[in-house]
FIBA-721258 format. One record per residue (C-alpha): y, x, z; residue in one letter. Coordinates in steps of 0.5 Angstrom, whole numbers. Layout:
BEGIN
+-------+-------+-------+--------+
!    c2 !    c1 !    c3 ! residu !
+-------+-------+-------+--------+
!     Y !     X !     Z !      A !
...
+-------+-------+-------+--------+
// end
This chain:
BEGIN
+-------+-------+-------+--------+
!    c2 !    c1 !    c3 ! residu !
+-------+-------+-------+--------+
!   -58 !   -61 !   -57 !      M !
!   -58 !   -55 !   -53 !      R !
!   -52 !   -55 !   -50 !      K !
!   -48 !   -48 !   -47 !      V !
!   -46 !   -48 !   -40 !      K !
!   -38 !   -45 !   -40 !      T !
!   -32 !   -43 !   -36 !      A !
!   -25 !   -43 !   -35 !      I !
!   -21 !   -36 !   -33 !      I !
!   -15 !   -37 !   -31 !      G !
!   -12 !   -44 !   -28 !      C !
!    -5 !   -44 !   -32 !      G !
!    -2 !   -50 !   -36 !      K !
!    -5 !   -49 !   -42 !      V !
!   -13 !   -50 !   -39 !      S !
!   -13 !   -57 !   -37 !      D !
!   -13 !   -57 !   -45 !      L !
!   -18 !   -52 !   -46 !      H !
!   -22 !   -55 !   -40 !      A !
!   -21 !   -64 !   -42 !      G !
!   -24 !   -61 !   -49 !      A !
!   -30 !   -58 !   -45 !      L !
!   -32 !   -63 !   -42 !      T !
!   -32 !   -69 !   -48 !      K !
!   -35 !   -62 !   -53 !      T !
!   -42 !   -64 !   -54 !      P !
!   -44 !   -58 !   -55 !      E !
!   -41 !   -56 !   -47 !      S !
!   -44 !   -56 !   -40 !      Q !
!   -37 !   -54 !   -36 !      F !
!   -40 !   -52 !   -30 !      V !
!   -34 !   -47 !   -27 !      A !
!   -27 !   -44 !   -27 !      V !
!   -24 !   -38 !   -23 !      Y !
!   -18 !   -37 !   -21 !      S !
!   -16 !   -30 !   -17 !      R !
!   -13 !   -35 !   -11 !      N !
!   -20 !   -38 !    -9 !      Q !
!   -16 !   -45 !    -5 !      E !
!   -12 !   -46 !   -13 !      K !
!   -20 !   -45 !   -16 !      A !
!   -23 !   -49 !   -11 !      K !
!   -18 !   -56 !   -13 !      R !
!   -18 !   -54 !   -20 !      Y !
!   -27 !   -54 !   -20 !      G !
!   -25 !   -61 !   -15 !      E !
!   -21 !   -64 !   -21 !      K !
!   -26 !   -63 !   -26 !      Y !
!   -33 !   -63 !   -22 !      G !
!   -34 !   -56 !   -23 !      V !
!   -36 !   -50 !   -19 !      Q !
!   -29 !   -46 !   -16 !      G !
!   -30 !   -38 !   -16 !      F !
!   -26 !   -32 !   -14 !      S !
!   -29 !   -27 !   -17 !      D !
!   -30 !   -27 !   -25 !      I !
!   -37 !   -23 !   -25 !      Q !
!   -40 !   -27 !   -20 !      E !
!   -39 !   -34 !   -23 !      M !
!   -42 !   -32 !   -28 !      I !
!   -48 !   -30 !   -26 !      V !
!   -48 !   -34 !   -20 !      S !
!   -46 !   -42 !   -25 !      A !
!   -51 !   -39 !   -32 !      G !
!   -44 !   -39 !   -35 !      V !
!   -45 !   -37 !   -43 !      E !
!   -39 !   -37 !   -45 !      A !
!   -32 !   -37 !   -43 !      V !
!   -26 !   -38 !   -43 !      I !
!   -20 !   -33 !   -43 !      I !
!   -13 !   -38 !   -41 !      C !
!    -9 !   -33 !   -36 !      T !
!    -2 !   -29 !   -37 !      P !
!    -3 !   -24 !   -44 !      H !
!    -2 !   -17 !   -40 !      P !
!    -8 !   -20 !   -35 !      A !
!   -13 !   -22 !   -42 !      H !
!   -16 !   -14 !   -43 !      R !
!   -19 !   -14 !   -36 !      N !
!   -22 !   -22 !   -36 !      A !
!   -25 !   -20 !   -42 !      A !
!   -28 !   -13 !   -41 !      V !
!   -32 !   -17 !   -34 !      I !
!   -34 !   -22 !   -38 !      A !
!   -37 !   -18 !   -43 !      A !
!   -40 !   -14 !   -39 !      E !
!   -43 !   -20 !   -34 !      A !
!   -46 !   -22 !   -41 !      G !
!   -42 !   -28 !   -43 !      A !
!   -38 !   -30 !   -49 !      H !
!   -31 !   -30 !   -50 !      I !
!   -26 !   -34 !   -52 !      L !
!   -19 !   -31 !   -51 !      V !
!   -12 !   -36 !   -52 !      E !
!    -7 !   -33 !   -56 !      K !
!    -4 !   -28 !   -57 !      P !
!   -11 !   -23 !   -56 !      L !
!    -8 !   -19 !   -51 !      A !
!    -1 !   -15 !   -51 !      S !
!    -3 !    -9 !   -54 !      S !
!    -7 !    -5 !   -59 !      L !
!   -10 !    -2 !   -53 !      Q !
!   -12 !    -8 !   -50 !      D !
!   -14 !   -11 !   -57 !      C !
!   -19 !    -5 !   -57 !      D !
!   -21 !    -5 !   -51 !      D !
!   -24 !   -13 !   -52 !      M !
!   -27 !   -11 !   -58 !      L !
!   -31 !    -5 !   -56 !      A !
!   -33 !    -9 !   -50 !      A !
!   -36 !   -15 !   -53 !      A !
!   -39 !   -10 !   -58 !      K !
!   -43 !    -6 !   -53 !      K !
!   -45 !   -12 !   -49 !      A !
!   -46 !   -16 !   -56 !      R !
!   -42 !   -22 !   -55 !      V !
!   -38 !   -26 !   -60 !      K !
!   -31 !   -25 !   -59 !      I !
!   -26 !   -31 !   -62 !      G !
!   -17 !   -32 !   -61 !      T !
!   -15 !   -39 !   -60 !      V !
!   -12 !   -41 !   -66 !      C !
!   -12 !   -48 !   -66 !      Q !
!    -7 !   -50 !   -72 !      R !
!   -14 !   -46 !   -77 !      R !
!   -17 !   -53 !   -76 !      F !
!   -12 !   -57 !   -79 !      Y !
!   -12 !   -61 !   -86 !      A !
!    -7 !   -58 !   -89 !      P !
!    -8 !   -51 !   -87 !      V !
!   -16 !   -53 !   -89 !      Q !
!   -12 !   -55 !   -97 !      R !
!    -8 !   -49 !   -97 !      V !
!   -14 !   -44 !   -96 !      R !
!   -18 !   -48 !  -100 !      Q !
!   -13 !   -48 !  -106 !      A !
!   -12 !   -39 !  -105 !      I !
!   -20 !   -41 !  -105 !      D !
!   -20 !   -44 !  -111 !      A !
!   -15 !   -39 !  -115 !      G !
!   -10 !   -45 !  -115 !      K !
!    -4 !   -41 !  -115 !      V !
!    -7 !   -34 !  -118 !      G !
!    -6 !   -28 !  -113 !      R !
!    -1 !   -31 !  -107 !      P !
!     5 !   -26 !  -109 !      A !
!     9 !   -28 !  -103 !      L !
!     8 !   -32 !   -97 !      G !
!    13 !   -34 !   -92 !      T !
!    14 !   -36 !   -84 !      V !
!    19 !   -40 !   -82 !      L !
!    19 !   -43 !   -74 !      M !
!    26 !   -45 !   -71 !      L !
!    26 !   -47 !   -65 !      G !
!    28 !   -48 !   -58 !      W !
!    26 !   -46 !   -52 !      R !
!    30 !   -47 !   -45 !      D !
!    31 !   -44 !   -38 !      K !
!    28 !   -48 !   -34 !      N !
!    22 !   -47 !   -40 !      Y !
!    22 !   -40 !   -37 !      Y !
!    24 !   -40 !   -31 !      E !
!    17 !   -45 !   -31 !      S !
!    13 !   -38 !   -29 !      D !
!    15 !   -32 !   -27 !      P !
!    12 !   -28 !   -32 !      W !
!    15 !   -31 !   -36 !      R !
!    21 !   -27 !   -40 !      G !
!    19 !   -21 !   -38 !      Q !
!    16 !   -15 !   -42 !      W !
!    11 !   -13 !   -37 !      Q !
!     9 !   -19 !   -35 !      E !
!     9 !   -23 !   -41 !      E !
!     8 !   -17 !   -46 !      G !
!    14 !   -20 !   -51 !      G !
!    17 !   -27 !   -53 !      G !
!    17 !   -30 !   -59 !      V !
!    13 !   -26 !   -62 !      L !
!     9 !   -26 !   -57 !      V !
!     9 !   -33 !   -54 !      N !
!    10 !   -38 !   -60 !      Q !
!     9 !   -35 !   -67 !      A !
!     2 !   -32 !   -66 !      P !
!    -1 !   -38 !   -70 !      H !
!     4 !   -37 !   -76 !      Q !
!     2 !   -29 !   -76 !      L !
!    -4 !   -32 !   -76 !      D !
!    -4 !   -36 !   -81 !      L !
!     1 !   -32 !   -86 !      L !
!    -6 !   -26 !   -85 !      Q !
!   -11 !   -31 !   -86 !      W !
!    -7 !   -32 !   -93 !      F !
!    -5 !   -26 !   -95 !      M !
!    -9 !   -21 !   -93 !      G !
!    -9 !   -15 !   -91 !      P !
!    -1 !   -12 !   -89 !      I !
!     1 !    -4 !   -91 !      V !
!     8 !    -3 !   -89 !      E !
!    12 !    -7 !   -85 !      L !
!    19 !    -7 !   -83 !      F !
!    22 !   -11 !   -78 !      G !
!    27 !   -12 !   -72 !      I !
!    28 !   -16 !   -67 !      W !
!    34 !   -19 !   -62 !      S !
!    36 !   -24 !   -55 !      N !
!    41 !   -27 !   -59 !      I !
!    42 !   -34 !   -53 !      N !
!    37 !   -31 !   -48 !      H !
!    41 !   -27 !   -44 !      P !
!    36 !   -28 !   -37 !      Y !
!    30 !   -25 !   -41 !      I !
!    28 !   -19 !   -43 !      E !
!    25 !   -20 !   -48 !      V !
!    26 !   -21 !   -55 !      E !
!    29 !   -30 !   -57 !      D !
!    29 !   -28 !   -65 !      T !
!    25 !   -23 !   -70 !      A !
!    25 !   -22 !   -77 !      L !
!    20 !   -18 !   -82 !      A !
!    19 !   -17 !   -89 !      I !
!    12 !   -15 !   -91 !      V !
!     8 !   -12 !   -97 !      R !
!     0 !   -13 !   -98 !      F !
!    -4 !    -9 !   -99 !      R !
!    -6 !   -15 !  -105 !      S !
!     2 !   -11 !  -107 !      G !
!     4 !   -19 !  -106 !      A !
!    11 !   -20 !  -100 !      L !
!    12 !   -23 !   -96 !      G !
!    18 !   -25 !   -90 !      N !
!    17 !   -26 !   -82 !      I !
!    23 !   -31 !   -78 !      V !
!    21 !   -34 !   -72 !      V !
!    26 !   -36 !   -67 !      S !
!    27 !   -39 !   -60 !      N !
!    34 !   -39 !   -60 !      S !
!    36 !   -46 !   -65 !      Q !
!    36 !   -52 !   -60 !      K !
!    33 !   -57 !   -59 !      P !
!    27 !   -55 !   -63 !      G !
!    26 !   -56 !   -71 !      I !
!    19 !   -53 !   -75 !      Y !
!    14 !   -48 !   -76 !      G !
!    12 !   -47 !   -84 !      K !
!     9 !   -42 !   -87 !      V !
!     8 !   -42 !   -95 !      H !
!     5 !   -38 !  -100 !      V !
!     8 !   -38 !  -107 !      H !
!     3 !   -36 !  -112 !      G !
!     3 !   -31 !  -120 !      Q !
!     2 !   -36 !  -124 !      N !
!     9 !   -40 !  -121 !      G !
!     5 !   -44 !  -117 !      A !
!     7 !   -46 !  -108 !      S !
!     3 !   -49 !  -103 !      V !
!     5 !   -49 !   -96 !      G !
!     5 !   -53 !   -89 !      V !
!     8 !   -55 !   -84 !      Q !
!     6 !   -54 !   -78 !      T !
!     9 !   -56 !   -73 !      D !
!    16 !   -61 !   -72 !      G !
!    20 !   -65 !   -68 !      G !
!    20 !   -59 !   -63 !      A !
!    16 !   -54 !   -61 !      M !
!     9 !   -55 !   -56 !      F !
!     9 !   -53 !   -50 !      I !
!     2 !   -52 !   -46 !      A !
!     2 !   -58 !   -41 !      G !
!     8 !   -61 !   -41 !      R !
!    10 !   -64 !   -47 !      S !
!     6 !   -66 !   -54 !      S !
!     6 !   -65 !   -60 !      I !
!    11 !   -70 !   -64 !      L !
!    10 !   -70 !   -71 !      E !
!     4 !   -68 !   -75 !      P !
!     2 !   -62 !   -79 !      P !
!     3 !   -64 !   -86 !      V !
!     4 !   -60 !   -93 !      N !
!    11 !   -60 !   -94 !      D !
!    11 !   -56 !  -102 !      I !
!     6 !   -57 !  -107 !      W !
!     6 !   -55 !  -115 !      T !
!    -1 !   -54 !  -115 !      V !
!    -1 !   -56 !  -123 !      A !
!    -5 !   -63 !  -124 !      G !
!    -4 !   -65 !  -116 !      E !
!     3 !   -64 !  -116 !      E !
!     4 !   -72 !  -114 !      N !
!    -1 !   -71 !  -108 !      M !
!     2 !   -70 !  -103 !      L !
!     4 !   -77 !  -102 !      D !
!    -3 !   -78 !  -101 !      Q !
!    -5 !   -72 !   -97 !      W !
!     1 !   -73 !   -92 !      K !
!    -1 !   -81 !   -91 !      A !
!    -8 !   -79 !   -90 !      E !
!    -5 !   -73 !   -84 !      D !
!    -1 !   -77 !   -81 !      S !
!    -6 !   -83 !   -81 !      E !
!   -11 !   -80 !   -77 !      L !
!    -6 !   -76 !   -73 !      F !
!    -3 !   -83 !   -70 !      C !
!   -10 !   -85 !   -69 !      G !
!   -11 !   -79 !   -63 !      L !
!   -10 !   -80 !   -57 !      P !
!    -9 !   -73 !   -57 !      N !
!    -8 !   -68 !   -61 !      A !
!    -8 !   -63 !   -57 !      M !
!   -15 !   -64 !   -55 !      D !
!   -17 !   -66 !   -62 !      H !
!   -15 !   -59 !   -65 !      Y !
!   -17 !   -55 !   -58 !      F !
!   -24 !   -59 !   -58 !      H !
!   -26 !   -56 !   -66 !      L !
!   -25 !   -50 !   -64 !      Q !
!   -29 !   -49 !   -59 !      I !
!   -34 !   -54 !   -62 !      R !
!   -34 !   -48 !   -67 !      D !
!   -35 !   -43 !   -62 !      F !
!   -41 !   -45 !   -58 !      L !
!   -44 !   -47 !   -65 !      R !
!   -43 !   -40 !   -67 !      A !
!   -46 !   -38 !   -61 !      I !
!   -52 !   -43 !   -62 !      M !
!   -53 !   -40 !   -69 !      D !
!   -52 !   -33 !   -69 !      D !
!   -46 !   -33 !   -73 !      R !
!   -39 !   -31 !   -73 !      E !
!   -34 !   -36 !   -70 !      P !
!   -28 !   -38 !   -75 !      L !
!   -22 !   -34 !   -72 !      V !
!   -26 !   -27 !   -69 !      T !
!   -23 !   -22 !   -64 !      G !
!   -21 !   -19 !   -70 !      E !
!   -18 !   -23 !   -73 !      D !
!   -13 !   -25 !   -65 !      G !
!   -12 !   -17 !   -67 !      R !
!    -9 !   -18 !   -73 !      K !
!    -4 !   -21 !   -70 !      T !
!    -2 !   -16 !   -65 !      V !
!    -2 !   -12 !   -69 !      E !
!     3 !   -15 !   -74 !      I !
!     8 !   -16 !   -68 !      F !
!     7 !   -10 !   -65 !      T !
!     9 !    -8 !   -72 !      A !
!    16 !   -11 !   -70 !      I !
!    18 !    -8 !   -64 !      Y !
!    15 !    -1 !   -67 !      R !
!    20 !    -2 !   -73 !      S !
!    26 !    -4 !   -69 !      Q !
!    25 !     2 !   -65 !      K !
!    25 !     8 !   -70 !      T !
!    29 !     3 !   -74 !      N !
!    23 !     5 !   -80 !      A !
!    18 !     1 !   -84 !      P !
!    11 !     2 !   -80 !      V !
!     5 !     4 !   -85 !      K !
!    -1 !    -1 !   -82 !      F !
!    -8 !     0 !   -80 !      P !
!    -4 !     2 !   -73 !      L !
!    -6 !     5 !   -68 !      K !
!    -5 !     4 !   -60 !      P !
!     0 !     8 !   -57 !      E !
!    -2 !    14 !   -53 !      A !
!     4 !    15 !   -48 !      A !
!     6 !     8 !   -46 !      D !
!     4 !     1 !   -48 !      L !
!     8 !    -2 !   -53 !      D !
!    11 !    -9 !   -50 !      Y !
!    14 !    -4 !   -44 !      S !
!    21 !    -1 !   -44 !      T !
!    25 !    -4 !   -49 !      Y !
!    32 !    -4 !   -49 !      A !
!    36 !   -10 !   -51 !      S !
!    39 !   -11 !   -57 !      V !
!    46 !   -14 !   -58 !      P !
!    47 !   -20 !   -62 !      F !
+-------+-------+-------+--------+
// end
């Protein structure tokens, strides 16, 4: 089997999950890692038996890298992706694709010009209960999707925000719960429901006075199809509860998935506590399938040595197969931009106290994620 020479850009906490997946994926030959700090790159490289570099272009050329996974802080995604594309490497970017629409557009343009593939890490699309929801929609089992909802309640404590110097700051992280914790659920919402035409959103910092960014956000959405949507996400609910994405159809049937339960996953610090499951299913003739599916999905989950490794492996394998087969990956860079467009619209709506029309263009004067005033609760 042909193998794709792979590398990691950025040696933060989440990079170990990707390194483990790259090591185990048959289509991958993990050869190199990049960090701005040469000594850190060397130590990390020695850990996985690969070369360490402090220059992205040099790494790609010297090690013959064909595909990179970008694991840097969000505002640094753009520069790493553009350099990698110009050096001829395919690019898989940790969520979100970027912190601003301008960065997204620069990355997509660089990939298009270099004729390389670009994707975004959204491994929850590979969950069996998530796939089940998408298949039900595609098969018309709910009729036309009429209402889509995201509810994600969780908790992040002070230790979490102090674990990295960039967390909780507009310039260094690009936002709060919308940018760091909610992208997976926002991705699923638009994947299930289709393009958005209008959004009204608000955000607040309820109980994290030591950070600049939002810990809670809400939005009302209108989709191009005429369907409606609702988004409620928060890091202010202690100790951490769940994440759910539901689709209610025009024929009265509902399907949904609980993607996260028990407590919110923290890369490099915790594992998934509860298996992802379908938590609502009222499709005619399939109402009694929930118990069977929950048992099957729980058995699979509990049988995995490391659930996060498994789902990262599935997405990385899809991306590498896309390179080998010359097709688009399941989660593209354009999909990643859609998520950035959603949280950007919420920030803009808060700023103007008005609905925001889609599609969105980058702001010319200021970065979307900077210079926001805090909002009193």
